N, C-alpha and C positions, 0 to 999 in steps of 0.2 A: 766657752768666750763665742764671739758672735761669729755668725755666718754671713756668706753674702745672701742679696735681697730682701730684708728684711733691716728693720730697727734693729739698732745693738742690745744683746744683753750686758750686764758688768761684771769684771773684775778686779780681784786686789791681790797684789803681788805680795811677799814676803822674801825678806835675804835673811835669815838665820835661822838655827833649828838648836834646839838642847834634846842631851840623852834621855830615854828614859820610855815613857809608852806611845809617845810620840813618831819615836824612830831614830835609831843612832846614824846620825848622818855630819861628813865631815864639812866643820865650818871651813868657809873662803875667806876672800880677803874681804867683800861683805856680803850682806844678805839682804835680800829683798822678798819682801810678800805682793803677791797682786789678787788686790780683792776686785772682784768682777762677779756683774748678776750676766752675762753674755755666757752664751754654750762654747765650748771648745772645740778648737779645729781635731776632733778627734777622729785620726786616717782621713777616712771618705771626705771631699769635700762637699759631698753631696748634704753632708750634715750641719752645714753652716747655714746661721742665718742672719749672718752680718759680716761687715767687717774686721768689727770687733776682735772676734776669735782670730783671724788671721794676726792683728796686733799682738795681741796676748801671748800668744803661742809666737812667733815669729820674732817679736824683741823679747820674750825669756830665753828661747835657744839659744839666739846672740849674744846674751848677756851670760848665761852658762857657759857658753864658748871662751865668753875671755875673765873665766872662771870666779864666777860670783856664785850664790847657792841662790836659789830663785824657786818658790814654792808660789803655789795659786791657791786661792778658797774660791768658791763657788757653791749659791745654793744645789741641792741634789733635787732637779727637776725631773718630776715623775716620766718629762717625755725624751730623756736625753737617751742616746743607744749605747750604754753603757758595757754591751761586750767589747766595744774598742777600747776601754780602760785597762789597761793591764795590772793586774794582780790587786783589783780593785777588795777591799776587804772592809769591817766596818772596827774601829776601834774600841778596846773595854773602855770605853768612859763615856761619861757624859757629861755635856757642859750644861750649864744652865744659865739663860739669861731673861734678864727682866723683860718686860712689856706688857703695858697695861694695869700696872702696880702687882703683878705676880710671877714670878720664876718659873720658866717655861723649859723642859727638857729638851735636848738637840741632839741625836744622834751625828755621831762622826764621822764619814768614811775617807778613805784616804786608799790612792792608786795613781798611775803614771800616765802620764799622755806626753806621745813624743820626747820622754826622756826627762820630763818634766815633773816635781809630784804636785800632787793634785789634792785637796781637802775639797770635801762634800759635807755642807750641813743639811741634815735633815730635820727640821724645827717639828717637835712633839705639840705643834698647837690645835686644837679643834677648827681653827680656819682652815686648813689643808694648804699653808701660802704655797706650797711648789709642787703643789699634785692638783691641776688645776688643766692639763695636756695641753700647755704652750705655755712659753717663755714671761709674754708682757700681754699687756692688752685689759687687765682686769680692771674691774671697777676702784680696788685696795690696792692698787702697782702701789702708792706710796706706805701703805703698812707693812706691803709684804717685803720692799727692800728697807724699810725703816727697821723691821724686825732682825733683816739679814746685817744688815750693817751692825746693830750692837750683839749679835750674837758670834760674827769675824772677829771681832775683836776682845770679846769673853774667851773664843777660843785663843786667842795669840795672849791673853792673859794667863787662862789656867792650864796651858801646857808650858808655860814658862819660857817661850819665846822672846827671843832679845832683835827684832830688826833693825838694822840700818834705814830701811828706807820703805813704808809702805806708799805703794805708787794704785790709786784709784781710778775708776775708769768711768765715766758719764751719769750723770745724774742721779741713778741706782744705787751706786756706792759713795756719793759726796756727802753724805752724813757722817762718814765715819769721822771728816777730820774734825769738825766740830765736838764728837762726841768722843774723840780721843783727845781733843784739850781741855775738855770740860769735866769728862767723868773718868778716863783711865790714863793719864799720867798724871794725874794724883794716886790713883791707883798701885803706879810702880811701871806700869807700861811706859815707859819715857824714854826709851832709846831711839827712837825712829824718828825720822823726818816725816813730811808727808808729802807724797808729789801727785796733782789731779790732772788727768787729762780729760779734756772735751772733746769727744769726736766729733762732735755737731753741735754747735748752740741753739739750733731750733729747739731740743729737748730739753728743757730745767725740770721739769717735775711739780711745779708749785702746787702746793694745796694751802686750805686753812690751817692760821698759824696754832690753832689750838692740838693738830693731829699731832706735831712734834712732840707732847707732851708723852705720848704711849712709850716713846723709849726711855723716858727719865732725862731731857732735857730742858731747860728753864725756859719756857716760850718768852716770858717776861722781857730776861735778858737777851733771845736771839732775837724777836720779831723788833730790831730797830733798824734804822737805815744805815748804819755801818755794820751790820751782820748781815742777818739772813734773810730780810724783810725785802719783798720782790720789789723792786723798783715800779712796778707800774701800781700793784695794786695793796697796797696798806698792811688789811688782813691777812695777807699771804705771805706764806714764806717761800725760796726761792733754794734747793738743794744745792745748786750749782753756784748761784752766786754764795752762799756760806763757807764751799770749797774753796773757793777761789781766795774766801776772806782769809780762811783757816789754813789752807795749804803753805808750803813751806815753798811749792815749787808749782808752778800750774803749767800745763802745755797744752795746745791744740796741734793738729796734725800736719800740719804747712806753714811755710812761713807768708805763704800770700794771706793765710786766711785769718793767723793771727793779726795781721793789720785790718783786713776787712771789720773784724769782727770788734775793733776798736771806734768804726764810723758807726755815727748818729744816721739813724734811720729818719731823715727828715721830710725826705722828698715820697712821696706816696710812689713814683718811679723804684726807691730804691726799695720800700718794703715788699714791692711785689717780687723784685729780685731776689728778697732773702739776705740780702745785703747788711752789714752790720751785726753784733751783737743780739739781735734780740732783744732788749732793754738795758746790756749789762754790758755797753759799751765805755758809763762814766765809770763804773766799778772796774773794769779791765782796763782801762785808764790810769785809774788811781793805783792802779798795784802790777802798773805797767812792768818794773823793776824783777819783778819775779816771775813772768809771764813769758812763753817764748810758743814759739811754731817749729815744731822739728817733723820732717817729711816723713811719711811712713817707708818701710820696706815692703818686698813681697818673697815667699818664700821660691828660691829661686832652683831648688831642688825637685818640687813638688810642680812647680811653673818653668819646664825646659824640655823645649823641642826636639832635643838631642836623645833624652831615654823619656819622652812623654805615652806611655803606652796604649794612651786610646789614642794616636794619630796611625792611622794608614802606614806612613812612611814617616820615620822620624828625619831629622834636617838640623844641619846646624850655618852660622855663618858664611862659615868655607864651603858650604854643598848646598843651595838650595832648590835643587832639583826636585827634592820631598816636599818643600812647599806646592809646587804646581800640582805631583799627583796630586797633594793632599787635597787641595783647590777641587780636580776633578774626583775623587772619591766623594765629597761634599756634594758637587752638583748631582752625581747620582744617586746616592741618598736623598735628598730633600727633592730631587725630582726636575732640577733647574735642567737648561741646556746650555751646552758648550759653546753650539752656533748661533747663532742671530738668523730667526726665520722673519726677519722684517718686521718685529712687531711694531704696531703703532705707539705712538706714545701717548703718555697720561698727560691734559691739562698742565702747562706751567705753574700754577696755584696750587698750594696741597688745602688750599681753606674749599676749594671746591667738593661739592657733595658728590659722591660717589653715582649717584641718582643720574646726577647731571652730565657725567663727562660723555664728549664725544669726541669720537676720533676723527680726522683729517687726514686723507689720501695722502696729504705731502708728510704726513710729520713721521717720517722711515729714518731709524737708525741708518748709515750709512754702510758703518763699518762691519766688516763680513764674523769678527769674531768678539763676543764680550767680555774682554779679557780682566777687564776691572771688577771687584766683587769688595762692597762697602760690609761691614760687619758693626752690628751691634747688640752687646748684651747688658741688661740693665732693667733694674726696677721700672716699672711705666708710672710713674708718679711725677707732679709737679716741677720739682727740684730737678730731676734727669732733662726739662727742655722737652717733654713730650712731645709737643705742636712743633717745634724744631726735627724731633725722628720723624714725625709724620711726612712733613714737609721734604723732607732728606731721601725718603723711599721714592718721591717722585720725582724729583730732582735728577736721582741716580739714574732713574729710568729715561728720563730726558737724555741725561750726558750719556747714555750707552752704557751702563754699568748693571750689575746685578746687585740686590741690596737680600739678606739674614738678619734678621730680628731676632734674639730669643729673650722672654723676658713674658712677667707679667706684673698686674696691676690689684693693689689691695684696693685700689678706688673702684667704685663700682661703675662709675660712667666713663671712665677711662678705659676698663677694662671690655665694656660693650663696643667702645668705637673701633677698639684694634681689632677686637674678634669680627668688625664689619668688614675693615679692613682687610684682613684676612683671610675673608669667606668668600669679597672679590677676588683676590690674587691666588685660589685656590690653587688652580692649575697652571695660573701663568711661568712661563718661560724663564724669568727674571726676577723674580719676587718672592719672598718666601716669610711666612713670619709663624714663630714655631712660641706660641704662649703660655709657658711655662719656665720652669726652669730644671735644665736636664746637665749634670754634670761633664759626662761623655760628651755632647753635642758642643760645651761651650767650647773647650779643649779643642774640637775640628772646626769652628767657627775663627779662635785666633788664628790656625795653622793657616787654613785657607783664605783668609781676606787679602784681602790687598790694603785696604783703608780698616781704621775701626774710627768710629764715628763717637764721641760724648759732648754733646751739645747742651753741658747741665747751665743753669740756670746760676745754682751758686752748687762747688764742689770740695767741700772741707779739706780731703788728697784726691780721695779715687783710688783704686788701685789697677782698674782697666788697662788705662792707659800705658802701663808701666808690664801687665804681661801681654797686650797687645808689641808693643816692642819688644821683647822676648822672643815674640814670636814671626818679625818680623812684620808686623801691621800696622802701617804709617798712621798717626793718630791723627784726625781730623778735631781737636778739641776749642770749646770757649776760653778766652783769656781769666777765668776764675779758678781763684782756691789752690789747692794742689795742682789741677790741672796749669795754672801759672807758673809751677815754679819746677815743670821737667818736662811740657813741650815748648820748643823752641820754635819760630817759622822759618821755613826754609828761605826766605825772602825778607828774615830783617838784619838789616844790615846793623842793628849796632848790637847785635850778636856774636860773638865769635864763630865764624865757620862749622870748626868742629864740634859746637853745640846745637848748632841747627837739625831737627829730627822731625818733623811735624809741618803738621798746617794748622793754624789758629785762624779764630776771629774775634772781635770784643761786642759788636754787639748783639744780644740776644732775639733777633728776629731773623727773617727769612733772607733777606739781602746777605747778613754774613753768613750765615748759611751757604748761598749761593757763591757769596765771595772763594770760601775754603775749596767748597768741592768744585768749582770749577779750577782753581789753580791745582790742586789735586788732580785731578785729570790730565788736562795738559802736563805737568811735570813727567806725570806716570808715560804719556804718550811722545812724548815728545824725545828723550833722551834714555834709552833701555840701559846704557852703562851706568849714567848718574842715580836713575834708580834703584841700581841694585847696590852701589855704593851706598845710598841713604839707607837700605836696606837694613845692610851688611852692620852697618854703624849701627843703629838702632837694636840691634839684636845683641850686639857689645857692650851694651852701657849698661853698667854695674846698679843695680835695683836691690840688691838683697838690700839686709838688714844689718849689715854691719857697719854705716857712718851712720847710720841713726842709733845704735845701741853704743855707739861712739859720745856720740855727743849727749844721750841720757846719761852714760857712766857719766862723764865730765859733770852733768849738772847733780847727779847724786852726790858724789864725792866732795865737791865745794860747797854740799847744803851740809854733809854730816861733820864737813872738816872747821865750818862755822861753827856751828854747835858746840865741837867738843871745845873750841876754842874758849867760846863763850861759856862754857862750863868751868875751864882751865880757871878763867878771871875770876868767878863768882866767890 
């Protein structure tokens, strides 16, 4: 499954198993198989490479609690930490799958991750598709995941499994949908409905149409406008489009994002923001009856300030003293000051180069103690609004607060820019940039921060705003995607008072950031009792997977019921 701070890997989920070499497992009311090429959330969160791992394990465990059998199928990457997979063993079977006109053997491994059965497919292919030392970013990713998708279906067919739902995630397993209906349903693997979830429509995996032939699909039949042909390049196929067309259920990770991706990118401004479906808006609109946005949840056991062993002091909504203690501990660990030493302010505009900074004698913060801490934990990529994060650092300093950033960038020039900022503030009393990912430190920052800023240009769902609220850190977020579905401004009179839980802004510019930060700081300073009530309210919001799992369960059951009704009429 996927992990934080990188693009997602992809899973497949299954619901049903039969006795035999594949294991003697009790059948529940429904069975689902999740197909994914993402890394699973195996124990320590330091293993994550993206939010998808949280989704697959989180949703899988929630469905399992509701009485369903959930199994997961993944590639056997050579860079996973298999010591964290319980009872990992290779099965005494070999699954052969077709590719490039030949049959290739696949070793099948099975183990348990957080109570979920997981199958790992290890191809015996000379190209060593999943022995590359990394999950994705290879020149032949299209071929790697095309091979995996067919091998996964071959595993289901040869094991005799009869799943009710096959749930695929992102473009890497989007091939499963056309493969299932064109090649495997005619072979008898026809019990399942296909659910496809796209976590980010920016990544669609397009490739020359001819490459589809490697797995036995009919290129001529599929490279058509109403099937897999890319909407922008007619000599290319689009796996995500194919999954949208061929799946029975199509979901994305928040209701607002589901609306945004049906929007045409007609304006240059919209394109620059990543608004719209990246060329798929017309396809998604055509298939809108089976397309829905469901907000992700978080693992409330792993993210629980009352039991978090990473924290110096555990705390809860009824006893917030521990939050203050964690702030003091983080300041000490990072070398930040607890007392203002009349630090001169930075210039107002974050666009000014560091070398051009000029301090002024009158630019001092009058408040004796800097109580306000703004946290930010993110991948430093354009989607996350890096220019707004940079500006927020300086604006926070002007307002008399402290700013802690944890994260890194895969984009070289962005990483260099933030390294320059980090070096400038290396011994600063109120600013600290840690340009890496540190699991323990992330928990400490969530616990210590008063505010948590997420100025994303677009955000399909986002998990950090949910985690922040769980830890009593009030979100400052741009109104987009999943942020718009779970952060509601304290000053928005159109929202019932009990749902207002943070500070939002719409325009992705410095003025928008300033407006939200200024209001947040004033709110914090002006009424301690009201502030504490807001913190307590946010900590008590239920961001668990229960609601999301209930919505998925309803989609699954309706789809299966429709299929059975159609079969009975035939």
